[in-house]
C-alpha positions as CSV (number, residue, x, y, z in Angstrom):
1,M,151.2,82.5,121.8
2,V,150.7,79.0,120.4
3,K,147.1,79.0,121.9
4,Y,146.2,82.2,120.1
5,T,147.7,80.9,116.8
6,L,145.6,77.8,117.1
7,I,142.4,79.8,117.7
8,I,143.1,82.2,114.8
9,T,143.9,79.2,112.5
10,S,140.6,77.5,113.5
11,L,138.6,80.7,112.9
12,I,140.2,81.1,109.4
13,L,139.4,77.5,108.6
14,L,135.8,77.9,109.8
15,I,135.3,81.1,107.7
16,S,136.9,79.4,104.6
17,L,134.5,76.4,104.9
18,Q,131.5,78.7,105.1
19,M,132.7,80.6,102.0
20,I,133.2,77.3,100.1
21,S,129.6,76.3,101.0
22,A,128.2,79.6,99.7
23,I,130.3,79.3,96.5
24,N,129.1,75.8,95.8
25,C,125.5,77.0,95.6
26,S,126.1,79.9,93.2
27,P,125.3,80.9,90.5
28,T,122.2,78.8,90.2
29,G,121.3,78.0,93.7
30,C,120.6,79.2,97.3
31,D,122.1,78.1,100.6
32,Y,119.6,77.3,103.4
33,N,121.0,75.9,106.6
34,G,124.1,74.6,104.8
35,I,122.1,72.8,102.1
36,C,122.2,74.0,98.4
37,Y,118.8,74.4,96.8
38,S,118.3,74.8,93.0
39,Y,116.6,77.8,91.4
40,G,112.9,77.5,91.9
41,D,113.0,75.1,94.8
42,I,110.4,75.8,97.5
43,I,110.8,75.4,101.2
44,S,107.3,75.1,102.6
45,D,108.0,73.9,106.1
46,V,108.7,77.5,107.1
47,S,106.1,80.2,107.5
48,P,105.7,82.0,105.2
49,S,107.0,79.6,102.6
50,I,110.0,80.7,100.5
51,Y,111.6,79.9,97.1
52,C,115.1,80.1,95.7
53,D,115.3,83.2,93.4
54,A,117.5,83.5,90.4
55,N,119.7,86.0,92.4
56,G,120.8,83.2,94.8
57,S,118.6,84.2,97.7
58,F,115.4,82.9,99.2
59,V,112.3,85.0,98.7
60,T,108.8,84.8,100.3
61,Q,106.2,83.3,98.0
62,K,103.6,85.8,96.7
63,N,99.8,86.1,97.4
64,F,97.0,86.2,94.9
65,N,97.2,88.8,92.2
66,A,100.9,89.6,92.8
67,I,103.0,90.0,89.7
68,C,104.9,86.8,88.9
69,S,106.9,85.1,86.1
70,N,107.0,81.5,87.4
71,N,104.6,79.2,89.2
72,F,106.9,78.6,92.1
73,E,106.8,82.3,93.0
74,C,103.1,82.0,94.0
75,L,101.6,80.4,97.2
76,S,99.0,78.8,94.9
77,D,101.8,77.5,92.6
78,A,100.0,79.0,89.7
79,C,101.2,82.1,87.8
80,L,98.7,82.9,85.0
81,S,98.9,86.0,82.8
82,D,101.8,87.3,84.9
83,K,99.7,87.2,88.2
84,C,99.5,84.7,91.0
85,A,96.1,83.0,90.5
86,N,93.6,81.6,93.0
87,L,93.0,78.2,91.5
88,S,90.1,77.4,93.9
89,S,88.3,80.6,92.8
90,L,89.0,79.8,89.1
91,L,87.6,76.3,89.4
92,Q,84.4,77.6,91.1
93,D,83.9,80.2,88.4
94,Y,84.4,77.5,85.7
95,T,82.1,75.1,87.4
96,A,79.3,77.8,87.7
97,F,79.8,78.8,84.0
98,Y,79.7,75.1,82.9
99,E,76.5,74.4,84.9
100,N,74.8,77.5,83.5
101,F,75.9,76.7,80.0
102,T,74.6,73.1,80.1
103,Y,71.3,74.3,81.7
104,L,70.7,76.9,78.9
105,S,71.7,74.5,76.1
106,A,69.5,71.6,77.3
107,G,66.6,73.7,78.4
108,P,64.6,73.1,81.5
109,C,63.5,69.5,82.0
110,S,59.8,68.8,82.5
């Protein structure tokens, strides 16, 4: 009887410690492997990478053109006009525009 009481007590203690760990992270954080992360923190060493959502859970980061509210929601870490942006593509477009603009304004060299 004492053996079963000890096992039950140990289980109750273990469950209580897990509940305390989860309570410590809320309402502004997420628990991942026993560590509390703050809202917006990204874990990128997992595939796909995840971020701590305002609801207290981890969510997979979003691809290009997905609807977003914050930079950390996007794989590119860029939320522009409420969509995940492809910064590489934007930079290429800007560079091409700038090169065309400077060519037109300076005229051809002879």
